[in-house]
OpenMM code with the backbone's topology and positions (N, CA, C; nanometers):
from openmm import Vec3, app, unit

residues = "MET ILE LEU LEU TYR PHE ALA HIS ALA ARG ARG ALA THR GLY CYS SER LEU GLU GLU ILE PRO LEU THR SER PRO LEU THR VAL SER LEU LEU TRP ASP LEU LEU VAL GLN ARG HIS PRO GLU LEU ALA ALA LEU ARG ASN VAL SER ARG LEU ALA ARG GLY ASP ASP PHE LEU PRO ASN ASP ALA VAL LEU ALA PRO ALA ASP GLU ILE ALA VAL ILE PRO PRO VAL SER GLY GLY".split()
positions = [
    Vec3(-5.3166, 1.2271, 3.4545),
    Vec3(-5.2833, 1.3413, 3.3663),
    Vec3(-5.3599, 1.3213, 3.2322),
    Vec3(-5.4170, 1.4320, 3.1842),
    Vec3(-5.4830, 1.4324, 3.0596),
    Vec3(-5.3933, 1.4936, 2.9536),
    Vec3(-5.3760, 1.4253, 2.8434),
    Vec3(-5.2985, 1.4743, 2.7330),
    Vec3(-5.3906, 1.5073, 2.6164),
    Vec3(-5.3758, 1.6226, 2.5554),
    Vec3(-5.4532, 1.6649, 2.4396),
    Vec3(-5.3549, 1.6744, 2.3199),
    Vec3(-5.3892, 1.6042, 2.2165),
    Vec3(-5.2999, 1.5976, 2.0957),
    Vec3(-5.3635, 1.6798, 1.9813),
    Vec3(-5.2832, 1.7552, 1.9126),
    Vec3(-5.3241, 1.8409, 1.8067),
    Vec3(-5.2495, 1.8089, 1.6799),
    Vec3(-5.3173, 1.8310, 1.5604),
    Vec3(-5.2528, 1.8229, 1.4302),
    Vec3(-5.1668, 1.6950, 1.4103),
    Vec3(-5.0416, 1.7087, 1.3804),
    Vec3(-4.9528, 1.5897, 1.3542),
    Vec3(-4.9443, 1.5007, 1.4784),
    Vec3(-4.9479, 1.5537, 1.5960),
    Vec3(-4.9449, 1.4655, 1.7173),
    Vec3(-5.0702, 1.3797, 1.7264),
    Vec3(-5.1812, 1.4358, 1.6843),
    Vec3(-5.3064, 1.3576, 1.6845),
    Vec3(-5.2921, 1.2390, 1.5849),
    Vec3(-5.2351, 1.2660, 1.4708),
    Vec3(-5.2204, 1.1623, 1.3719),
    Vec3(-5.1206, 1.0621, 1.4194),
    Vec3(-5.0113, 1.1012, 1.4873),
    Vec3(-4.9070, 1.0101, 1.5396),
    Vec3(-4.9602, 0.9240, 1.6440),
    Vec3(-5.0539, 0.9692, 1.7274),
    Vec3(-5.1002, 0.8868, 1.8355),
    Vec3(-5.2321, 0.8149, 1.8059),
    Vec3(-5.3037, 0.8677, 1.7099),
    Vec3(-5.4336, 0.8037, 1.6713),
    Vec3(-5.5451, 0.8474, 1.7631),
    Vec3(-5.5203, 0.9469, 1.8443),
    Vec3(-5.6266, 0.9984, 1.9325),
    Vec3(-5.6056, 1.1456, 1.9612),
    Vec3(-5.7113, 1.2084, 2.0003),
    Vec3(-5.7056, 1.3521, 2.0376),
    Vec3(-5.6908, 1.3759, 2.1837),
    Vec3(-5.7253, 1.2729, 2.2655),
    Vec3(-5.7204, 1.2830, 2.4075),
    Vec3(-5.6741, 1.1523, 2.4673),
    Vec3(-5.5887, 1.1585, 2.5715),
    Vec3(-5.5471, 1.0362, 2.6334),
    Vec3(-5.5321, 1.0647, 2.7799),
    Vec3(-5.5721, 0.9727, 2.8666),
    Vec3(-5.5400, 0.9906, 3.0046),
    Vec3(-5.4298, 0.8880, 3.0483),
    Vec3(-5.3309, 0.9476, 3.1135),
    Vec3(-5.2227, 0.8602, 3.1659),
    Vec3(-5.2228, 0.8697, 3.3136),
    Vec3(-5.2414, 0.7573, 3.3827),
    Vec3(-5.2369, 0.7571, 3.5285),
    Vec3(-5.0999, 0.7760, 3.5826),
    Vec3(-5.0798, 0.8804, 3.6630),
    Vec3(-4.9524, 0.9085, 3.7285),
    Vec3(-4.9761, 0.9205, 3.8784),
    Vec3(-4.8758, 0.8754, 3.9491),
    Vec3(-4.8907, 0.8865, 4.0972),
    Vec3(-4.7924, 0.9842, 4.1591),
    Vec3(-4.7041, 1.0409, 4.0786),
    Vec3(-4.6133, 1.1428, 4.1233),
    Vec3(-4.5790, 1.2396, 4.0157),
    Vec3(-4.5313, 1.3551, 4.0571),
    Vec3(-4.4960, 1.4601, 3.9533),
    Vec3(-4.3817, 1.4090, 3.8673),
    Vec3(-4.3673, 1.4658, 3.7473),
    Vec3(-4.2564, 1.4395, 3.6615),
    Vec3(-4.2290, 1.5644, 3.5740),
    Vec3(-4.1130, 1.5707, 3.5161),
    Vec3(-4.0736, 1.6862, 3.4347),
    Vec3(-4.1328, 1.6727, 3.2914),
    Vec3(-4.1279, 1.7821, 3.2169),
    Vec3(-4.1679, 1.7737, 3.0768),
    Vec3(-4.0788, 1.6775, 3.0028),
    Vec3(-3.9465, 1.6782, 3.0276),
    Vec3(-3.8566, 1.5888, 2.9636),
    Vec3(-3.8942, 1.4415, 2.9843),
    Vec3(-3.9262, 1.4106, 3.1125),
    Vec3(-3.9630, 1.2720, 3.1424),
    Vec3(-4.0950, 1.2374, 3.0820),
    Vec3(-4.1873, 1.3323, 3.0747),
    Vec3(-4.3141, 1.3062, 3.0105),
    Vec3(-4.2966, 1.2715, 2.8621),
    Vec3(-4.2037, 1.3494, 2.7926),
    Vec3(-4.1783, 1.3231, 2.6567),
    Vec3(-4.1224, 1.1779, 2.6446),
    Vec3(-4.0306, 1.1392, 2.7337),
    Vec3(-3.9802, 1.0014, 2.7260),
    Vec3(-4.0948, 0.9010, 2.7318),
    Vec3(-4.1900, 0.9267, 2.8236),
    Vec3(-4.2989, 0.8372, 2.8389),
    Vec3(-4.3896, 0.8356, 2.7176),
    Vec3(-4.4152, 0.9562, 2.6609),
    Vec3(-4.5016, 0.9614, 2.5404),
    Vec3(-4.4360, 0.8928, 2.4196),
    Vec3(-4.3086, 0.9067, 2.3999),
    Vec3(-4.2483, 0.8423, 2.2910),
    Vec3(-4.2361, 0.6921, 2.3101),
    Vec3(-4.2314, 0.6506, 2.4343),
    Vec3(-4.2379, 0.5026, 2.4657),
    Vec3(-4.3709, 0.4485, 2.4269),
    Vec3(-4.4781, 0.5220, 2.4608),
    Vec3(-4.6153, 0.4775, 2.4340),
    Vec3(-4.6512, 0.4971, 2.2849),
    Vec3(-4.5987, 0.5968, 2.2241),
    Vec3(-4.6331, 0.6300, 2.0813),
    Vec3(-4.4990, 0.6603, 2.0094),
    Vec3(-4.4319, 0.5616, 1.9601),
    Vec3(-4.2989, 0.5852, 1.9008),
    Vec3(-4.3043, 0.6879, 1.7840),
    Vec3(-4.4217, 0.7080, 1.7197),
    Vec3(-4.4273, 0.8022, 1.6106),
    Vec3(-4.4118, 0.9470, 1.6548),
    Vec3(-4.4237, 0.9694, 1.7904),
    Vec3(-4.4053, 1.1055, 1.8419),
    Vec3(-4.2587, 1.1418, 1.8480),
    Vec3(-4.1695, 1.0458, 1.8336),
    Vec3(-4.0265, 1.0780, 1.8390),
    Vec3(-3.9877, 1.1844, 1.7321),
    Vec3(-4.0444, 1.1736, 1.6132),
    Vec3(-4.0138, 1.2710, 1.5126),
    Vec3(-4.0641, 1.4087, 1.5468),
    Vec3(-4.1574, 1.4242, 1.6303),
    Vec3(-4.2173, 1.5544, 1.6670),
    Vec3(-4.1591, 1.6136, 1.7993),
    Vec3(-4.0846, 1.5341, 1.8700),
    Vec3(-4.0406, 1.5714, 2.0041),
    Vec3(-3.9602, 1.7085, 1.9980),
    Vec3(-3.8661, 1.7237, 1.9132),
    Vec3(-3.7803, 1.8413, 1.9100),
    Vec3(-3.8408, 1.9588, 1.8450),
    Vec3(-3.9582, 1.9451, 1.7834),
    Vec3(-4.0240, 2.0600, 1.7175),
    Vec3(-4.1584, 2.0965, 1.7825),
    Vec3(-4.2037, 2.0185, 1.8728),
    Vec3(-4.3316, 2.0391, 1.9406),
    Vec3(-4.3154, 2.1042, 2.0734),
    Vec3(-4.4249, 2.1675, 2.1216),
    Vec3(-4.4175, 2.2253, 2.2571),
    Vec3(-4.5279, 2.1615, 2.3410),
    Vec3(-4.5088, 2.1557, 2.4740),
    Vec3(-4.6155, 2.1173, 2.5624),
    Vec3(-4.6629, 2.2389, 2.6322),
    Vec3(-4.7938, 2.2476, 2.6553),
    Vec3(-4.8522, 2.3610, 2.7196),
    Vec3(-4.9483, 2.3180, 2.8287),
    Vec3(-4.9500, 2.4002, 2.9393),
    Vec3(-5.0439, 2.3839, 3.0482),
    Vec3(-5.1187, 2.5123, 3.0538),
    Vec3(-5.2468, 2.5107, 3.0302),
    Vec3(-5.3267, 2.6301, 3.0207),
    Vec3(-5.2674, 2.7162, 2.9018),
    Vec3(-5.2399, 2.8396, 2.9289),
    Vec3(-5.1918, 2.9296, 2.8296),
    Vec3(-5.0384, 2.9369, 2.8225),
    Vec3(-4.9642, 2.8517, 2.8964),
    Vec3(-4.8255, 2.8632, 2.9117),
    Vec3(-4.7533, 2.7482, 2.8480),
    Vec3(-4.6601, 2.7797, 2.7492),
    Vec3(-4.5668, 2.6771, 2.7040),
    Vec3(-4.4661, 2.6447, 2.8120),
    Vec3(-4.4273, 2.5157, 2.8204),
    Vec3(-4.3483, 2.4689, 2.9313),
    Vec3(-4.2059, 2.4376, 2.8911),
    Vec3(-4.1087, 2.4766, 2.9708),
    Vec3(-3.9685, 2.4383, 2.9442),
    Vec3(-3.9484, 2.2915, 2.9838),
    Vec3(-3.8441, 2.2285, 2.9371),
    Vec3(-3.8238, 2.0836, 2.9659),
    Vec3(-3.8003, 2.0508, 3.1129),
    Vec3(-3.7624, 2.1510, 3.1936),
    Vec3(-3.7500, 2.1222, 3.3357),
    Vec3(-3.8675, 2.1575, 3.4200),
    Vec3(-3.9808, 2.1988, 3.3557),
    Vec3(-4.1042, 2.2261, 3.4320),
    Vec3(-4.1556, 2.0987, 3.4980),
    Vec3(-4.2054, 2.1121, 3.6189),
    Vec3(-4.2596, 1.9932, 3.6891),
    Vec3(-4.4088, 1.9882, 3.6680),
    Vec3(-4.4532, 1.8757, 3.6306),
    Vec3(-4.6009, 1.8497, 3.5973),
    Vec3(-4.6609, 1.7696, 3.7136),
    Vec3(-4.7859, 1.7995, 3.7457),
    Vec3(-4.8590, 1.7263, 3.8479),
    Vec3(-4.9466, 1.6212, 3.7832),
    Vec3(-4.9797, 1.5155, 3.8539),
    Vec3(-5.0621, 1.4106, 3.7997),
    Vec3(-5.2007, 1.4563, 3.7553),
    Vec3(-5.2500, 1.5642, 3.8103),
    Vec3(-5.3845, 1.6141, 3.7720),
    Vec3(-5.3810, 1.7218, 3.6627),
    Vec3(-5.2632, 1.7460, 3.6036),
    Vec3(-5.2525, 1.8438, 3.5003),
    Vec3(-5.3140, 1.8033, 3.3687),
    Vec3(-5.3613, 1.9011, 3.2911),
    Vec3(-5.4057, 1.8802, 3.1523),
    Vec3(-5.3054, 1.9434, 3.0643),
    Vec3(-5.2374, 1.8649, 2.9787),
    Vec3(-5.1257, 1.9107, 2.8979),
    Vec3(-5.1591, 1.8957, 2.7504),
    Vec3(-5.1363, 1.9999, 2.6722),
    Vec3(-5.1552, 1.9973, 2.5288),
    Vec3(-5.0208, 1.9759, 2.4620),
    Vec3(-5.0204, 1.8839, 2.3633),
    Vec3(-4.9060, 1.8585, 2.2792),
    Vec3(-4.9322, 1.9340, 2.1480),
    Vec3(-4.8501, 2.0337, 2.1265),
    Vec3(-4.8727, 2.1242, 2.0131),
    Vec3(-4.7555, 2.1170, 1.9141),
    Vec3(-4.7689, 2.0493, 1.8053),
    Vec3(-4.6665, 2.0407, 1.7022),
    Vec3(-4.6671, 2.1743, 1.6186),
    Vec3(-4.5683, 2.1934, 1.5375),
    Vec3(-4.5686, 2.3146, 1.4561),
    Vec3(-4.6872, 2.3032, 1.3598),
    Vec3(-4.7418, 2.4183, 1.3316),
    Vec3(-4.8577, 2.4248, 1.2369),
    Vec3(-4.8327, 2.5351, 1.1378),
    Vec3(-4.8975, 2.5244, 1.0216),
    Vec3(-4.8886, 2.6322, 0.9265),
    Vec3(-5.0220, 2.6495, 0.8653),
    Vec3(-5.0386, 2.7513, 0.7944),
    Vec3(-5.1647, 2.7814, 0.7315),
    Vec3(-5.1924, 2.9297, 0.7306),
    Vec3(-5.3072, 2.9579, 0.6870),
    Vec3(-5.3335, 3.1050, 0.6744),
    Vec3(-5.4780, 3.1340, 0.6952),
] * unit.nanometer
topology = app.Topology()
chain = topology.addChain("A")
for resn in residues:
    res = topology.addResidue(resn, chain)
    for name in ("N", "CA", "C"):
        topology.addAtom(name, app.Element.getBySymbol(name[0]), res)
């Protein structure tokens, strides 16, 4: 699975892209658990950020495939 990190998530992880090898599908909720375990700084963003696949924001029970590309999108502001 490819993870793309934006804004505060990029700062929390120290990278803009990360590949996580998965052998089976998992839910968005379980992916968050894994991401927070790998990058504890993401814990503060978990409840305010969204995960997206393509153009679709994903609910916590959405099932993700090992080949998915997922964007971690924290809240942003600006004009």
